[in-house]
C-alpha positions as CSV (number, residue, x, y, z in Angstrom):
1,X,-49.4,-142.0,88.2
2,X,-49.5,-140.0,91.3
3,X,-50.5,-142.8,93.3
4,X,-48.0,-145.2,91.7
5,X,-45.1,-142.5,92.1
6,X,-46.6,-141.8,95.7
7,X,-46.1,-145.7,96.5
8,X,-42.7,-146.2,94.6
9,X,-41.7,-143.1,97.0
10,X,-42.8,-144.4,100.2
11,X,-41.0,-147.7,99.0
12,X,-37.7,-146.4,98.7
13,X,-38.2,-144.2,102.1
14,X,-39.2,-147.4,104.3
15,X,-36.1,-149.3,102.8
16,X,-33.7,-146.5,103.6
17,X,-35.2,-146.7,107.3
18,X,-34.8,-150.3,107.3
19,X,-31.3,-150.2,105.9
20,X,-30.5,-147.7,108.6
21,X,-31.7,-149.6,111.6
22,X,-29.4,-152.6,110.2
23,X,-26.3,-150.6,109.6
24,X,-26.5,-149.4,113.3
25,X,-26.4,-153.1,114.3
26,X,-23.7,-153.8,111.9
27,X,-21.6,-151.1,113.1
28,X,-22.5,-151.8,116.5
29,X,-21.1,-155.3,116.5
30,X,-18.0,-154.2,114.4
31,X,-17.3,-151.9,116.9
32,X,-17.5,-153.8,119.9
33,X,-15.2,-156.6,118.3
34,X,-12.4,-154.1,117.6
35,X,-12.7,-152.6,121.0
36,X,-12.8,-155.7,123.0
37,X,-10.3,-157.5,120.7
38,X,-7.7,-157.6,123.5
39,X,-7.9,-160.0,126.5
40,X,-5.6,-157.6,128.6
41,X,-7.4,-156.2,131.4
42,X,-5.5,-153.1,131.5
43,X,-5.9,-152.4,127.7
44,X,-9.7,-152.9,128.3
45,X,-9.6,-150.4,131.3
46,X,-8.1,-148.1,129.4
47,X,-10.7,-148.2,126.6
48,X,-13.2,-147.8,128.7
49,X,-12.0,-144.6,130.1
50,X,-11.4,-143.1,126.7
51,X,-15.1,-144.2,125.9
52,X,-16.3,-142.5,129.0
53,X,-14.5,-139.4,128.0
54,X,-15.9,-139.7,124.4
55,X,-19.7,-140.0,126.3
56,X,-18.8,-137.0,128.5
57,X,-18.2,-134.6,125.3
58,X,-21.1,-136.1,123.3
59,X,-23.4,-135.5,126.3
60,X,-22.0,-132.2,127.1
61,X,-23.2,-131.1,123.8
62,X,-26.2,-132.9,123.7
63,X,-27.4,-133.6,127.3
64,X,-31.0,-135.1,126.5
65,X,-29.4,-137.9,124.1
66,X,-30.0,-140.9,124.1
67,X,-33.6,-141.0,123.2
68,X,-35.5,-143.9,124.0
69,X,-38.5,-144.9,122.5
70,X,-40.5,-143.8,125.7
71,X,-39.4,-140.6,124.9
72,X,-40.0,-140.4,121.5
73,X,-43.6,-141.6,122.1
74,X,-44.2,-139.2,124.8
75,X,-42.8,-136.8,122.4
76,X,-45.2,-137.7,119.7
77,X,-48.2,-137.6,122.1
78,X,-47.5,-134.3,123.0
79,X,-46.3,-132.5,120.0
80,X,-48.2,-134.9,117.0
81,X,-44.9,-134.9,115.8
82,X,-41.2,-135.5,116.7
83,X,-37.8,-133.9,116.0
84,X,-36.3,-136.1,113.9
85,X,-32.9,-134.0,113.1
86,X,-31.0,-135.8,116.0
87,X,-31.4,-139.1,115.1
88,X,-28.4,-140.0,113.7
89,X,-26.6,-138.2,116.6
90,X,-29.0,-140.6,119.1
91,X,-27.4,-143.3,117.2
92,X,-23.8,-142.1,117.5
93,X,-24.3,-141.6,121.4
94,X,-25.8,-145.2,121.8
95,X,-23.1,-146.4,119.6
96,X,-20.5,-145.1,122.0
97,X,-22.5,-146.3,125.0
98,X,-23.1,-149.9,123.7
99,X,-19.7,-150.6,122.1
100,X,-17.8,-149.7,125.4
101,X,-19.5,-152.4,127.2
102,X,-22.7,-150.7,128.9
103,X,-25.1,-153.3,130.3
104,X,-28.0,-152.2,128.4
105,X,-29.5,-153.1,124.8
106,X,-29.9,-151.7,121.4
107,X,-33.7,-151.9,121.1
108,X,-34.4,-148.2,123.1
109,X,-32.7,-146.1,120.4
110,X,-33.3,-148.3,117.8
111,X,-36.5,-148.1,118.2
112,X,-36.6,-144.4,118.9
113,X,-34.8,-143.9,115.4
114,X,-37.3,-146.0,113.6
115,X,-40.5,-144.0,115.3
116,X,-38.4,-140.5,114.3
117,X,-37.6,-141.9,110.7
118,X,-41.2,-143.0,110.2
119,X,-42.6,-139.9,110.9
120,X,-39.5,-138.4,108.8
121,X,-41.0,-140.7,106.0
122,X,-44.5,-139.4,106.5
123,X,-43.8,-135.9,106.5
124,X,-41.6,-136.6,102.9
125,X,-44.9,-138.4,101.6
126,X,-47.1,-135.7,102.6
127,X,-44.9,-133.2,100.7
128,X,-45.0,-135.4,97.8
129,X,-48.7,-135.5,97.8
130,X,-49.5,-131.9,98.2
131,X,-47.0,-130.6,96.2
132,X,-47.3,-133.0,93.3
133,X,-48.4,-130.4,90.9
134,X,-45.7,-127.9,91.8
135,X,-42.9,-131.0,91.6
136,X,-44.7,-131.8,88.2
137,X,-43.7,-128.3,86.9
138,X,-39.9,-128.4,87.8
139,X,-37.3,-130.8,85.7
140,X,-36.8,-134.1,86.8
141,X,-33.3,-133.8,87.9
142,X,-34.7,-130.7,90.4
143,X,-37.6,-132.8,91.5
144,X,-35.7,-135.8,92.5
145,X,-33.3,-133.4,94.3
146,X,-36.5,-132.2,96.3
147,X,-37.7,-135.8,97.2
148,X,-34.1,-136.9,98.0
149,X,-33.4,-134.1,100.2
150,X,-33.3,-135.6,103.7
151,X,-34.7,-132.3,105.5
152,X,-35.3,-129.5,103.7
153,X,-38.8,-130.6,101.5
154,X,-41.1,-131.7,104.1
155,X,-44.3,-131.3,105.1
156,X,-45.8,-131.5,108.6
157,X,-48.8,-133.0,109.8
158,X,-51.7,-130.8,109.6
159,X,-55.2,-131.8,110.6
160,X,-57.2,-129.0,108.8
161,X,-56.0,-130.4,105.4
162,X,-55.5,-134.0,106.0
163,X,-57.9,-136.0,103.8
164,X,-60.2,-138.1,106.1
165,X,-62.6,-140.1,103.9
166,X,-63.1,-143.8,104.7
167,X,-61.6,-144.8,101.1
168,X,-58.4,-142.8,101.6
169,X,-58.0,-144.0,105.5
170,X,-58.1,-147.6,104.4
171,X,-55.6,-146.8,101.7
172,X,-53.3,-145.1,104.3
173,X,-53.5,-148.2,106.7
174,X,-52.7,-150.8,103.9
175,X,-49.5,-148.2,102.9
176,X,-48.4,-148.6,106.7
177,X,-48.7,-152.3,106.2
178,X,-46.5,-152.2,103.0
179,X,-44.0,-150.0,103.9
180,X,-43.5,-151.4,107.2
181,X,-42.8,-155.3,105.3
182,X,-40.7,-153.5,103.1
183,X,-38.5,-151.8,105.4
184,X,-38.3,-155.3,107.7
185,X,-37.3,-156.9,104.1
186,X,-34.5,-154.2,104.0
187,X,-33.2,-154.7,107.6
188,X,-33.8,-158.4,107.1
189,X,-31.6,-158.3,103.5
190,X,-28.7,-156.4,104.9
191,X,-28.5,-158.4,108.3
192,X,-28.3,-161.6,106.7
193,X,-25.7,-160.3,103.8
194,X,-23.5,-159.2,107.0
195,X,-23.7,-162.6,108.7
196,X,-25.0,-161.1,112.1
197,X,-25.8,-163.3,114.9
198,X,-29.3,-163.9,115.3
199,X,-31.5,-162.1,118.2
200,X,-33.6,-165.1,118.9
201,X,-32.2,-168.4,119.8
202,X,-34.3,-171.5,121.1
203,X,-33.5,-173.1,124.5
204,X,-34.2,-176.4,123.8
205,X,-37.1,-178.7,123.9
206,X,-39.9,-179.2,126.2
207,X,-41.8,-182.3,127.5
208,X,-43.9,-181.2,130.4
209,X,-46.6,-183.2,131.8
210,X,-50.4,-181.8,133.1
211,X,-49.0,-183.2,136.4
212,X,-46.5,-180.5,136.6
213,X,-48.6,-177.6,136.2
214,X,-49.6,-177.4,140.1
215,X,-46.1,-175.7,140.1
216,X,-47.1,-172.7,138.1
217,X,-49.1,-170.6,140.4
218,X,-46.5,-171.0,142.9
219,X,-43.6,-170.1,140.6
220,X,-45.9,-166.9,139.5
221,X,-46.4,-166.1,143.4
222,X,-42.6,-166.3,143.8
223,X,-41.7,-164.3,140.6
224,X,-44.3,-161.5,141.7
225,X,-42.6,-161.2,145.2
226,X,-39.1,-161.2,143.8
227,X,-40.4,-158.7,141.2
228,X,-41.7,-156.4,143.6
229,X,-39.0,-156.2,145.6
230,X,-36.1,-155.8,143.0
231,X,-38.8,-152.9,141.7
232,X,-38.8,-151.3,145.3
233,X,-35.1,-151.7,145.8
234,X,-34.4,-149.9,142.2
235,X,-36.8,-146.9,143.0
236,X,-34.9,-146.7,146.0
237,X,-31.7,-146.7,144.4
238,X,-32.6,-144.0,141.8
239,X,-34.2,-141.7,144.5
240,X,-30.8,-141.8,146.5
241,X,-29.0,-141.3,143.4
242,X,-31.1,-138.0,142.6
243,X,-30.8,-136.6,145.9
244,X,-26.8,-136.5,145.8
245,X,-27.4,-134.2,142.6
246,X,-24.0,-135.5,140.8
247,X,-22.8,-133.8,137.8
248,X,-22.5,-135.3,134.6
249,X,-18.5,-135.8,134.7
250,X,-19.0,-137.7,138.0
251,X,-22.1,-139.9,136.9
252,X,-20.2,-141.0,133.6
253,X,-17.3,-141.9,135.7
254,X,-19.3,-143.7,138.0
255,X,-20.8,-145.6,135.1
256,X,-17.5,-146.7,133.3
257,X,-16.1,-147.6,137.2
258,X,-19.2,-150.2,137.0
259,X,-18.4,-151.3,133.5
260,X,-14.6,-152.0,134.5
261,X,-15.6,-153.8,137.9
262,X,-18.1,-156.0,135.6
263,X,-15.1,-156.8,133.0
264,X,-12.8,-158.0,135.9
265,X,-15.8,-159.9,137.6
266,X,-17.5,-161.5,135.1
267,X,-17.2,-160.2,131.6
268,X,-20.2,-162.4,130.0
269,X,-22.4,-159.8,131.8
270,X,-21.3,-156.8,129.8
271,X,-23.3,-155.7,127.0
272,X,-26.9,-156.4,126.6
273,X,-26.9,-159.8,127.4
274,X,-28.7,-160.9,124.0
275,X,-25.8,-162.7,122.4
276,X,-25.0,-164.4,126.0
277,X,-28.0,-166.2,126.1
278,X,-26.2,-169.3,125.0
279,X,-24.1,-170.0,128.2
280,X,-27.6,-170.9,130.4
281,X,-27.3,-174.0,127.7
282,X,-23.7,-174.2,127.4
283,X,-21.1,-173.2,129.9
284,X,-23.5,-172.3,132.9
285,X,-25.8,-175.6,132.2
286,X,-23.5,-177.3,135.0
287,X,-23.5,-174.5,137.3
288,X,-25.3,-174.2,140.7
289,X,-28.5,-172.8,141.5
290,X,-26.4,-169.9,143.9
291,X,-23.8,-168.8,140.8
292,X,-26.8,-168.6,138.6
293,X,-28.7,-166.4,141.2
294,X,-25.9,-164.4,141.7
295,X,-25.5,-163.8,137.9
296,X,-29.1,-162.8,137.1
297,X,-28.8,-160.4,140.4
298,X,-25.7,-158.9,138.9
299,X,-26.9,-158.3,135.4
300,X,-29.8,-156.3,137.3
301,X,-27.8,-154.5,139.2
302,X,-25.3,-153.6,136.4
303,X,-28.1,-152.5,134.3
304,X,-29.6,-150.1,137.1
305,X,-26.2,-149.0,137.3
306,X,-25.7,-148.1,133.8
307,X,-29.1,-146.4,133.2
308,X,-28.8,-144.5,136.5
309,X,-25.4,-142.9,135.6
310,X,-25.9,-141.9,131.8
311,X,-24.7,-145.3,130.0
312,X,-28.3,-145.5,128.8
313,X,-30.0,-148.0,126.7
314,X,-32.5,-150.3,126.4
315,X,-33.8,-152.7,128.9
316,X,-35.5,-155.5,127.3
317,X,-32.7,-158.0,126.6
318,X,-30.7,-157.3,130.2
319,X,-34.0,-158.1,132.0
320,X,-34.5,-160.9,129.1
321,X,-31.0,-162.5,129.9
322,X,-31.5,-162.0,134.1
323,X,-34.9,-163.4,134.5
324,X,-34.0,-166.4,132.2
325,X,-30.9,-167.2,134.0
326,X,-32.8,-166.9,137.7
327,X,-35.3,-169.1,135.9
328,X,-32.6,-172.0,135.3
329,X,-30.9,-171.4,138.7
330,X,-34.7,-172.1,140.1
331,X,-35.0,-175.1,137.3
332,X,-31.9,-176.9,139.0
333,X,-33.8,-176.6,142.8
334,X,-36.7,-178.7,141.0
335,X,-35.0,-181.7,139.2
336,X,-38.4,-183.6,139.2
337,X,-40.2,-180.7,136.7
338,X,-39.5,-179.7,133.2
339,X,-36.7,-177.0,133.0
340,X,-38.0,-175.3,130.4
341,X,-41.4,-175.1,131.9
342,X,-39.9,-173.5,135.1
343,X,-37.8,-171.3,133.3
344,X,-40.7,-170.1,130.9
345,X,-42.9,-169.2,133.9
346,X,-40.5,-167.5,136.0
347,X,-38.7,-165.6,133.5
348,X,-42.6,-164.3,132.1
349,X,-43.4,-163.6,135.8
350,X,-40.8,-161.6,136.8
351,X,-40.4,-159.5,133.4
352,X,-43.9,-158.8,133.3
353,X,-43.3,-157.4,136.9
354,X,-40.1,-155.5,136.0
355,X,-41.5,-154.4,132.6
356,X,-44.9,-155.1,131.4
357,X,-47.1,-158.6,130.9
358,X,-47.3,-158.0,127.3
359,X,-43.7,-157.4,126.3
360,X,-43.3,-160.6,128.6
361,X,-45.6,-162.6,126.9
362,X,-44.1,-161.9,123.3
363,X,-40.6,-161.3,124.0
364,X,-40.2,-164.7,126.3
365,X,-42.0,-166.8,123.7
366,X,-39.5,-166.3,121.0
367,X,-37.0,-168.5,122.9
368,X,-38.9,-171.3,123.6
369,X,-40.7,-174.2,121.8
370,X,-44.3,-174.0,120.7
371,X,-45.5,-176.5,123.2
372,X,-44.8,-174.0,126.0
373,X,-46.6,-171.0,124.1
374,X,-50.1,-171.7,126.3
375,X,-48.4,-171.4,129.3
376,X,-46.5,-168.4,128.6
377,X,-49.6,-166.8,127.3
378,X,-51.8,-167.9,130.5
379,X,-49.0,-166.5,132.5
380,X,-48.5,-163.2,130.8
381,X,-52.4,-162.8,130.5
382,X,-52.8,-163.3,134.2
383,X,-50.4,-161.1,135.0
384,X,-52.0,-158.3,132.7
385,X,-55.6,-158.9,134.5
386,X,-53.7,-158.4,137.7
387,X,-52.0,-155.2,136.8
388,X,-55.0,-153.9,135.0
389,X,-57.1,-154.4,138.3
390,X,-54.8,-153.2,140.3
391,X,-54.3,-150.1,138.3
392,X,-57.8,-149.4,137.9
393,X,-58.0,-149.7,142.2
394,X,-55.3,-147.3,142.3
395,X,-53.3,-149.9,144.3
396,X,-50.3,-150.4,141.6
397,X,-48.8,-147.5,139.7
398,X,-45.8,-148.0,137.5
């Protein structure tokens, strides 16, 4: 009976995590539509200023927010646990940043929240497991109140009392999978019910030929060189801003100015870029290589600007959009080659340099037909080995 109730409790908690993640995206989409409903530049500028004031007061009170997935993983490694009391504050700050046009993505805060809430789930399940006999002595209503209390009744991980038998560890791994799938189903269900736009879209069909593959190493070399230059420029920009030692108000103001400028120059570059990829096969499909290169560069500059000036968030979606835009720009210069082959190779290479080959390989593959999967895996694999070798040799370090 204990195992059945334990699993049932875990399914409820994992479903709650999935629903929280989905609700965050639904609310973010709703707020963005409401805030940017007007086409008046003056009114939009006014709203960005309002958003910057809200962000200032939030960060003045909670300067360590918003947390990213990297922050949560670092905290987990150092302390073997995470302080998840601020998870909703973290999502609130991120909602303000995303809704008012910052050029960052939701994935960093969302993954951070999922990691924190997963630790919260584990602590609650641990309380149930070790205090089961005590809970049985209580009335049903009191037991339910204990189990549904979000933070009061929980038990942190303690290696001294944690079961370590092979049978228990196998059961634990199986439950991880079951709870993850359950949370994902709850997430997808709410997303579907609220008719949210898809994160992933296919960019078309590819009919690449073996005779075209000689261009792949050349595109990779170009992507590696450009990626190294961009990383160096971003590093120099961050260091120069750090030396200025700007206070919070100035940083947020500069970030807001960047958003206002982008809203005037090219509104399509606002936000993360995840819902702007359709431009590459739509409104921008006949644009020149110069235009596409400028848009890709401007998107990366806007991303760096927002991250540096406290309008922080995820960088995966913005970098995906920028690298794919650059890829289409290169493809226009190589009309005799399969367009998506060129885009896939360059985008995977650039994203590998700016983020990591694993993230690039997995993420870029989602947007391309399966016929390009071997090429994307090959490019990501080569760049993974390159990075691993250089790291081992002490030549390259992130």
